[in-house]
Backbone as numpy.savetxt, mean C-alpha at the origin, in Angstrom:
# Nx Ny Nz CAx CAy CAz Cx Cy Cz
5.21 42.18 -6.02 5.57 40.84 -5.60 4.49 40.32 -4.62
3.91 39.15 -4.91 2.86 38.64 -4.03 3.44 38.22 -2.68
2.61 38.26 -1.64 3.10 37.85 -0.32 3.45 36.37 -0.30
4.42 36.03 0.52 4.85 34.64 0.65 3.75 33.83 1.34
3.50 32.64 0.81 2.47 31.78 1.40 2.90 31.36 2.80
1.96 31.45 3.75 2.27 31.09 5.13 2.08 29.60 5.37
1.32 28.95 4.53 1.10 27.51 4.63 1.75 26.89 3.40
2.81 26.14 3.62 3.57 25.57 2.51 2.85 24.38 1.88
3.22 24.08 0.68 2.68 22.92 -0.04 3.00 21.64 0.72
4.20 21.55 1.26 4.61 20.37 2.02 3.75 20.19 3.26
3.47 21.30 3.94 2.63 21.24 5.15 1.21 20.81 4.80
0.71 21.27 3.68 -0.63 20.87 3.23 -0.66 19.37 2.96
0.36 18.87 2.27 0.41 17.44 1.97 0.53 16.61 3.26
1.37 17.05 4.18 1.50 16.34 5.47 0.17 16.32 6.22
-0.52 17.44 6.22 -1.81 17.51 6.92 -2.85 16.64 6.22
-2.80 16.62 4.91 -3.73 15.77 4.15 -3.49 14.30 4.45
-2.22 13.92 4.49 -1.89 12.52 4.83 -2.35 12.18 6.24
-2.13 13.09 7.18 -2.55 12.85 8.57 -4.07 12.72 8.65
-4.78 13.55 7.91 -6.24 13.50 7.89 -6.73 12.17 7.33
-6.14 11.73 6.23 -6.53 10.45 5.63 -6.20 9.30 6.57
-5.02 9.33 7.18 -4.64 8.26 8.12 -5.60 8.16 9.30
-6.10 9.30 9.73 -6.96 9.32 10.92 -8.42 9.04 10.59
-8.92 9.65 9.51 -10.35 9.60 9.24 -10.74 8.94 7.92
-9.75 8.57 7.11 -10.06 7.95 5.83 -10.09 8.94 4.68
-10.01 8.41 3.47 -9.93 9.27 2.29 -11.19 10.08 2.06
-12.33 9.59 2.52 -13.58 10.34 2.36 -13.59 11.64 3.14
-12.75 11.73 4.14 -12.69 12.94 4.97 -11.82 14.03 4.36
-11.14 13.73 3.29 -10.23 14.70 2.68 -11.02 15.68 1.80
-11.40 16.77 2.42 -12.06 17.87 1.72 -11.26 19.14 1.99
-11.46 20.13 1.15 -10.76 21.41 1.35 -11.13 22.02 2.69
-12.38 21.95 3.04 -12.84 22.54 4.29 -12.23 21.82 5.50
-12.23 20.48 5.48 -11.65 19.71 6.59 -10.15 19.93 6.68
-9.50 20.01 5.55 -8.05 20.23 5.53 -7.72 21.63 6.04
-8.49 22.60 5.63 -8.27 23.97 6.10 -8.46 24.05 7.62
-9.44 23.34 8.14 -9.65 23.32 9.60 -8.47 22.68 10.30
-7.94 21.62 9.72 -6.77 20.94 10.29 -5.56 21.88 10.32
-5.43 22.67 9.27 -4.29 23.59 9.14 -4.54 24.93 9.84
-5.74 25.14 10.34 -6.14 26.42 10.96 -5.92 27.59 10.00
-6.45 27.40 8.79 -6.34 28.45 7.78 -7.59 28.41 6.91
-7.67 29.28 5.96 -8.77 29.24 4.99 -8.43 28.20 3.92
-9.32 27.98 2.99 -9.04 27.05 1.89 -8.13 27.68 0.84
-7.93 28.99 0.92 -7.14 29.69 -0.10 -5.74 29.11 -0.30
-4.95 28.84 0.75 -3.62 28.29 0.51 -3.65 26.92 -0.19
-4.65 26.14 0.11 -4.77 24.81 -0.51 -4.93 24.97 -2.02
-5.85 25.84 -2.41 -6.10 26.03 -3.84 -5.00 26.85 -4.51
-4.31 27.68 -3.76 -3.19 28.42 -4.32 -2.07 27.46 -4.71
-1.78 26.50 -3.82 -0.70 25.54 -4.10 -1.14 24.44 -5.07
-2.38 23.99 -4.96 -2.79 22.80 -5.71 -3.78 23.07 -6.84
-4.39 24.22 -6.88 -5.34 24.50 -7.96 -6.70 23.87 -7.71
-6.72 22.58 -7.44 -7.97 21.90 -7.13 -7.67 20.65 -6.28
-8.71 20.08 -5.73 -8.54 18.94 -4.82 -8.06 17.69 -5.55
-8.36 17.55 -6.81 -7.91 16.36 -7.55 -6.39 16.30 -7.63
-5.76 17.45 -7.81 -4.29 17.50 -7.86 -3.73 17.11 -6.50
-4.31 17.63 -5.43 -3.87 17.28 -4.08 -4.07 15.79 -3.84
-5.20 15.24 -4.24 -5.47 13.82 -4.03 -4.44 12.96 -4.76
-4.00 13.38 -5.92 -2.95 12.63 -6.63 -1.65 12.62 -5.83
-1.31 13.75 -5.22 -0.11 13.80 -4.37 -0.27 12.92 -3.13
-1.45 12.94 -2.53 -1.72 12.09 -1.37 -1.59 10.63 -1.77
-2.13 10.28 -2.92 -2.05 8.91 -3.42 -0.60 8.48 -3.62
0.19 9.35 -4.27 1.62 9.05 -4.49 2.36 8.90 -3.16
2.04 9.77 -2.21 2.69 9.70 -0.90 2.32 8.40 -0.18
1.06 8.00 -0.28 0.62 6.74 0.34 1.31 5.55 -0.32
1.50 5.59 -1.63 2.24 4.52 -2.32 3.68 4.46 -1.83
4.28 5.60 -1.56 5.65 5.62 -1.04 5.72 4.98 0.34
4.73 5.28 1.19 4.67 4.66 2.52 4.52 3.14 2.36
3.66 2.73 1.46 3.46 1.30 1.18 4.77 0.65 0.73
5.48 1.30 -0.18 6.76 0.76 -0.66 7.77 0.61 0.46
7.80 1.56 1.39 8.70 1.46 2.54 8.33 0.27 3.40
7.05 0.05 3.60 6.60 -1.11 4.38 7.07 -2.41 3.74
6.88 -2.53 2.43 7.24 -3.78 1.75 8.71 -4.13 1.91
9.55 -3.12 2.00 10.99 -3.34 2.03 11.56 -3.58 3.43
10.74 -3.54 4.43 11.22 -3.80 5.79 11.66 -5.25 5.92
12.75 -5.43 6.62 13.26 -6.79 6.87 12.56 -7.35 8.10
12.21 -8.63 8.03 11.61 -9.32 9.16 12.59 -10.38 9.62
13.01 -10.33 10.87 13.99 -11.32 11.35 13.43 -12.75 11.23
14.31 -13.67 10.94 14.01 -15.10 10.94 13.06 -15.56 9.83
12.84 -14.76 8.80 12.05 -15.23 7.66 12.75 -14.81 6.38
12.39 -15.48 5.30 12.98 -15.16 4.00 12.54 -13.76 3.57
13.30 -13.13 2.70 12.91 -11.81 2.21 11.52 -11.84 1.54
11.20 -12.94 0.85 9.89 -13.00 0.20 8.78 -13.13 1.23
8.97 -13.90 2.27 7.97 -13.98 3.34 7.79 -12.61 3.98
8.89 -11.86 4.11 8.80 -10.50 4.66 7.87 -9.64 3.85
7.92 -9.77 2.52 7.05 -8.97 1.66 5.58 -9.23 1.99
5.21 -10.50 2.08 3.82 -10.84 2.40 3.42 -10.37 3.78
4.29 -10.59 4.75 3.99 -10.14 6.11 3.87 -8.63 6.17
4.74 -7.94 5.45 4.71 -6.48 5.46 3.47 -5.93 4.78
3.00 -6.59 3.75 1.76 -6.18 3.08 0.61 -6.22 4.08
0.56 -7.31 4.84 -0.51 -7.48 5.83 -0.31 -6.53 7.01
0.93 -6.30 7.41 1.20 -5.32 8.49 0.77 -3.92 8.07
1.03 -3.58 6.81 0.60 -2.28 6.30 -0.91 -2.14 6.46
-1.66 -3.19 6.12 -3.12 -3.16 6.26 -3.53 -3.01 7.72
-2.78 -3.64 8.62 -3.11 -3.58 10.05 -2.73 -2.24 10.67
-1.57 -1.72 10.30 -1.05 -0.51 10.94 -1.46 0.79 10.23
-1.75 0.69 8.96 -2.14 1.87 8.17 -3.48 1.57 7.48
-4.47 1.20 8.28 -5.76 0.76 7.75 -6.35 1.72 6.72
-6.36 2.99 7.03 -6.98 3.96 6.13 -6.19 4.13 4.84
-4.86 4.13 4.94 -4.06 4.22 3.71 -4.26 2.97 2.87
-4.28 1.80 3.52 -4.51 0.55 2.80 -5.85 0.59 2.07
-6.90 0.98 2.79 -8.23 1.04 2.18 -8.26 2.03 1.02
-7.60 3.17 1.19 -7.56 4.16 0.12 -6.86 3.61 -1.11
-5.73 2.94 -0.91 -4.95 2.44 -2.04 -5.58 1.23 -2.70
-6.04 0.27 -1.89 -6.40 -1.04 -2.42 -7.88 -1.40 -2.35
-8.68 -0.52 -1.74 -10.09 -0.87 -1.60 -11.00 0.31 -1.96
-10.51 1.18 -2.80 -11.31 2.32 -3.26 -10.80 2.74 -4.63
-11.51 3.68 -5.22 -11.05 4.22 -6.50 -10.45 5.62 -6.31
-9.99 5.91 -5.10 -9.45 7.22 -4.75 -8.40 7.68 -5.77
-7.45 6.80 -6.09 -6.38 7.18 -7.00 -6.72 6.94 -8.46
-7.92 6.42 -8.69 -8.37 6.11 -10.05 -7.30 5.35 -10.82
-6.70 4.37 -10.12 -5.62 3.58 -10.70 -5.86 2.11 -10.41
-5.72 1.28 -11.41 -5.76 -0.17 -11.22 -4.38 -0.58 -10.73
-4.23 -0.64 -9.40 -2.91 -0.92 -8.84 -2.41 -2.31 -9.20
-3.31 -3.26 -9.28 -2.86 -4.61 -9.66 -2.41 -4.59 -11.11
-3.20 -3.98 -11.98 -2.82 -3.88 -13.39 -1.58 -3.02 -13.59
-1.40 -2.03 -12.72 -0.21 -1.17 -12.82 1.03 -1.87 -12.29
0.81 -3.00 -11.66 1.90 -3.83 -11.14 2.79 -3.05 -10.17
2.11 -2.42 -9.22 2.80 -1.62 -8.20 3.79 -2.49 -7.45
5.00 -2.03 -7.39 6.09 -2.72 -6.68 6.44 -4.08 -7.30
5.92 -4.37 -8.48 6.16 -5.68 -9.09 7.65 -5.96 -9.32
8.36 -4.98 -9.82 9.79 -5.19 -10.11 10.54 -5.61 -8.85
10.27 -4.90 -7.75 10.92 -5.23 -6.48 10.53 -6.63 -6.02
9.24 -6.92 -6.04 8.76 -8.21 -5.54 9.28 -9.35 -6.40
9.30 -9.19 -7.71 9.85 -10.24 -8.58 11.32 -10.47 -8.29
12.06 -9.41 -8.02 13.48 -9.59 -7.71 13.64 -10.39 -6.41
12.77 -10.15 -5.44 12.83 -10.88 -4.18 12.46 -12.35 -4.40
11.43 -12.59 -5.23 11.04 -13.98 -5.54 12.20 -14.71 -6.19
12.83 -14.07 -7.16 13.93 -14.72 -7.89 15.14 -14.95 -6.99
15.39 -14.06 -6.05 16.50 -14.23 -5.12 16.20 -15.31 -4.07
14.92 -15.48 -3.75 14.53 -16.42 -2.69 14.48 -17.86 -3.14
14.38 -18.10 -4.42 14.27 -19.48 -4.88 14.65 -19.61 -6.33
14.37 -20.76 -6.87 14.71 -21.07 -8.25 13.50 -20.82 -9.14
12.92 -19.65 -9.02 11.72 -19.31 -9.77 12.04 -18.08 -10.61
11.79 -18.18 -11.91 12.14 -17.11 -12.84 11.00 -16.86 -13.82
11.09 -15.75 -14.51 10.22 -15.44 -15.64 8.73 -15.54 -15.34
8.01 -16.26 -16.22 6.56 -16.41 -16.07 6.18 -17.07 -14.76
6.99 -18.03 -14.31 6.69 -18.69 -13.04 6.74 -17.69 -11.89
7.72 -16.81 -11.90 7.82 -15.79 -10.85 6.61 -14.85 -10.92
6.18 -14.52 -12.12 5.01 -13.65 -12.27 3.74 -14.34 -11.77
3.64 -15.65 -11.99 2.49 -16.41 -11.48 2.48 -16.41 -9.96
3.64 -16.65 -9.36 3.74 -16.64 -7.91 3.40 -15.25 -7.38
3.94 -14.22 -8.02 3.65 -12.83 -7.64 2.14 -12.58 -7.64
1.49 -12.92 -8.74 0.05 -12.67 -8.88 -0.76 -13.44 -7.84
-0.53 -14.73 -7.75 -1.34 -15.56 -6.86 -1.09 -15.24 -5.39
0.16 -14.99 -5.03 0.46 -14.65 -3.64 -0.09 -13.27 -3.29
-0.04 -12.32 -4.23 -0.60 -11.01 -3.96 -2.10 -11.14 -3.69
-2.79 -11.89 -4.54 -4.23 -12.03 -4.37 -4.56 -12.72 -3.05
-3.81 -13.73 -2.69 -4.04 -14.42 -1.42 -3.74 -13.48 -0.24
-2.60 -12.83 -0.30 -2.20 -11.89 0.77 -3.20 -10.75 0.88
-3.72 -10.31 -0.26 -4.69 -9.21 -0.24 -5.95 -9.61 0.51
-6.37 -10.84 0.36 -7.55 -11.30 1.10 -7.34 -11.19 2.60
-6.20 -11.64 3.07 -5.89 -11.55 4.51 -5.78 -10.08 4.92
-5.10 -9.29 4.10 -4.90 -7.87 4.42 -6.24 -7.13 4.46
-7.11 -7.39 3.50 -8.40 -6.70 3.47 -9.23 -7.06 4.69
-9.21 -8.32 5.07 -9.96 -8.74 6.26 -9.35 -8.12 7.52
-8.05 -7.97 7.53 -7.37 -7.34 8.66 -7.72 -5.86 8.75
-7.65 -5.17 7.61 -7.91 -3.73 7.58 -9.35 -3.41 7.97
-10.28 -4.27 7.60 -11.69 -4.00 7.87 -12.16 -4.59 9.19
-11.27 -5.32 9.86 -11.62 -5.90 11.15 -12.52 -7.12 11.05
-12.62 -7.72 9.88 -13.47 -8.90 9.71 -12.75 -10.19 10.07
-11.46 -10.10 10.33 -10.68 -11.25 10.79 -9.48 -10.74 11.57
-9.01 -11.57 12.46 -7.85 -11.22 13.26 -6.96 -12.46 13.36
-5.89 -12.46 12.59 -4.97 -13.59 12.59 -3.71 -13.23 13.36
-3.16 -14.20 14.05 -1.88 -13.99 14.72 -0.77 -13.97 13.68
0.37 -13.43 14.05 1.52 -13.41 13.15 1.89 -14.83 12.75
1.83 -15.76 13.67 2.16 -17.16 13.38 1.17 -17.77 12.39
-0.10 -17.47 12.55 -1.11 -17.98 11.61 -0.85 -17.44 10.20
-0.54 -16.16 10.12 -0.27 -15.55 8.81 0.96 -16.19 8.19
2.01 -16.36 8.97 3.23 -17.00 8.44 2.92 -18.39 7.91
2.14 -19.15 8.65 1.79 -20.51 8.24 0.99 -20.49 6.94
-0.03 -19.64 6.88 -0.87 -19.57 5.68 -0.06 -19.15 4.45
0.75 -18.10 4.59 1.55 -17.64 3.46 2.53 -18.73 3.02
3.18 -19.38 3.98 4.12 -20.44 3.65 3.45 -21.61 2.95
2.29 -22.03 3.45 1.57 -23.16 2.85 1.17 -22.85 1.40
0.63 -21.66 1.19 0.20 -21.30 -0.17 1.40 -21.18 -1.09
2.47 -20.57 -0.62 3.68 -20.45 -1.44 4.20 -21.82 -1.84
4.33 -22.72 -0.86 4.82 -24.07 -1.18 3.89 -24.79 -2.14
2.59 -24.59 -1.99 1.63 -25.20 -2.90 1.78 -24.67 -4.32
1.98 -23.38 -4.46 2.19 -22.80 -5.78 3.45 -23.34 -6.43
4.52 -23.39 -5.65 5.80 -23.89 -6.19 5.65 -25.35 -6.60
5.01 -26.14 -5.77 4.80 -27.56 -6.09 3.96 -27.70 -7.35
2.94 -26.89 -7.49 2.11 -26.93 -8.70 2.92 -26.56 -9.94
3.76 -25.54 -9.83 4.61 -25.15 -10.97 5.56 -26.28 -11.35
6.13 -26.93 -10.34 7.05 -28.04 -10.60 6.33 -29.19 -11.27
5.12 -29.49 -10.85 4.37 -30.62 -11.44 4.00 -30.32 -12.88
3.79 -29.09 -13.23 3.46 -28.72 -14.61 4.65 -28.89 -15.54
5.86 -28.82 -14.98 7.07 -28.95 -15.78 7.42 -30.40 -16.10
6.86 -31.32 -15.33 7.21 -32.75 -15.51 6.48 -33.37 -16.66
């Protein structure tokens, strides 16, 4: 019977997430992770086989953190406004995870094409107003792209907007999109 592993798979994943949060996805190497865990690289490869498998788990874990952020309630705003604000907060508070998910090919996944969290966001759009079907998908797409611009600038430090400025910008663009959709129906 082989000896029991002293470094668990869960501990490796937690340490990998902590390393990425602190130093970015480029810092996630077997050697750096082993140093963080104060062990050799052997437990990492015993549990994961190779770094690509571990990176997939880190990516999935980061997506879960992102999903939790999106679902946070923000007092005094609509649930849909909360989604946009939370997307930008995620970029501000979890800069490295945001960059890994949305500004790199770390997960080798087209997150926009994969429509990450789309079902949840569409349900919020439909609950927040009289927008359904293709119109809701248009609002989803255009608001995501607009919000992503603000979030990317926030994560990289190329812009610093106040919460009030972000609320105003998101609200203005949302109302403009809705007005444009209404005018197309006439």
